[in-house]
N, C-alpha and C positions, 0 to 999 in steps of 0.2 A: 470743657473746664467746669461748668456748673454741674453737669451730669456726673462727672467723676468725683468731684469734691463733696457734693451734697447727695450723692446717690440718687439723682433725679433721672427720670426717663428722658428721652429726647424731646418729647412733647412738653414735659414740665420745664425743661431747660429753655426751650423756645418761648414758653409762656412767661418765664421769669425775665428773659431778655426783653421781650416785648413790654413787660411792665416797666422795666428800667428805662427804655427809650420813650415810652409814653409819658412817664412822669417827667423826664427831661424836657420833652417837647412842651409840656404844660408849664414848666418853669422857664422856658426860653433857652434851653440848652440843647445843642444839636445832638443827634443820634451818635455822630462820630465822637464827639467829646465825651458823652456819657459812656460809650463803649470803652474808649481809651482810659478814662478815669477808673472805671470798674476794673479793667484789667490791671492797671497800675497799682490799685489798692487791694487786689484780690487776696493776697497773702494775709493782710490785716483783717479782712472781712470774714475769712473762713472761721475765725473764732466765734462768730455769732450764729453759726449753724444755719438753721432754716430761717432765721431772721436777718441774714446777711443782706438780702435785697432791700428789705425795709430800712435797715441801718444805712445802706448806701444811698437810698433815695433821700433820707433825712440829711445826710452829709452833703449831698449835691445841692439841696435847697439852701442849706446854711452857707455853703461856699458861694453860691450865686448871690444870696442876700447880703453877705458881708464883704465879698470881694477877696476873701482869703482862699488860697489854693487848697483843694481838698486834702492833699497830703500834709498840710499844716494844721488841720483841724484836730 
């Protein structure tokens, strides 16, 4: 998904996914939830190009802090 949409190598896609899960763990969000939320919001995140992972991390933190579901932010 990441490699195709953002023209990443397999290694870059793995690194991006690890960044997503690590930031989720730091915020108290499980890897499973972070992965599911990223997948569910992928179509909206594509518009941010190479900043999509950063945007997602910010949204995940806001979702956790406010209790508002990510797809409602």
